[in-house]
N, C-alpha and C positions, 0 to 999 in steps of 0.2 A: 960300722956294720955294713956289709955289702948286701944291699937290699935285693938286687936281682938274684944273688946266690941263695938267699933265704927263700925267695919265691920259687926258684928252681927246685930247691929241696922239698918244699911243701907240695908242689905239683907232682914231683916224682913219687913222694911217699903216698899221696892220694891215688896216683895212677896205679900203683902196685896194690895197696890195701883194698881199695874199692873194687878193683877187678876181681880179687879173691872173693869178696862178699857177693859181687855180681854173679860170678860163676856158680857160687853156692846157691843163690836164689834161682838161677836158670836150671840147674841140675836137680836140686832138692829143696824147693821153697818150704815144704812142710817141715823138713829137718831144721832149716834155719830158724823158722818160727818156733819150733819146739825148743831149740837151744836158747834163743834170745828172749822169747816171751813165755816159755813154758806153757804153750797152748798149741792146740791142733788147728790146722787149716782145713776148711772144707773146700770143695771143688772151685767155687768162685774165688776164694782167697788164694788158691794155688795159681790161678790164672793171673790175678793181680800181682802176686809175688814174682811170677816169671816176667811180666811186663816191667815191673820195677827193676828186676835184675838186668833186663835189656837196657833200660834207661841208665842204670848205674854203670853198666859196662861202657855205654857210649860216653858218659862223663869221664870215666877213668881213661879211655882212649884219648879223649880231648886233653886231659891233664898231662898224659904221657907225652903227647905231641907238643903241647904248649911249653913244656919244661925247657926246650931248646932255645926258645925266644921269649923269655919271661916278661920283657917290657914291651913287646909288640902289642898293639891295640887288641888284636884277637885273643892273645894269650891272657891279657888282663881281663877280658870278657869271660874267659874260661875260669879264671881265678875268682871273679865276682860270682859266677854261677856256682862254683864249688862252695863259696862262702854261704850262699843262699841255701844250698843243699844241707850243709852242716848245721845251720840254724834250725831248719825244719826238722832234721833228724834229731838234734839235741832236744828240742821241745817235745816232739812226738814221743820219743823214747822215755823222756822224763815223765810225761803224762801217763804213758802205758805202765811204767814201773810203779807209779803211785796208784793209778786207778785199777789196774788188774792185780788182783790178790796174788796170783801165781807168778807174775813177771819178776818183780823184785830186783835182786842184785844184778843179773845179767843186763837187763834193760837200762837200769840206772847207771851201770858202769859204762855201757856203750854211749849213753847220753853225756856223761862227763867227758869221755874221749872226744866225741863230736864237738862239745862245747870248747874244750881246750884247743882242738885243732882249728875250730872256727875263730877263736880269739887270736891265735897266732897268725892266722891268715889275715884277719882284719887289721891287726897292728902292722903287718908287713905291707898290706895294700895302702893303708893310710899314710905310712911313712915313706912310700916309694918316691914321692916328689920332694921330700925334705933333704936338705944337705947334711 
């Protein structure tokens, strides 16, 4: 298995998918919350949603740029940051899907996707030094 190729693919996928979610949060954070959590956002939640969208857009840009040099130290840092984001997203969405009566399937589905992506990223990062 060509480890840099796998890391390139994972960073590329994250760069595209997370930018879509980021743009959704920036443009219509109440709509994203409604789809994902089946809940309405009040004004403070909209502000936090847009800030989260900006942060996620920044991470997606970093992933997109890092895909060209997947084994460079800075790119590996981006990959580890992406892993941290996916762990937090997985746990938070799982908690919301269980704790919020309305959230259910969309939040749990997103949690599973973040968990699978995080697991693939972790395996790729841990195996990068192995022959």
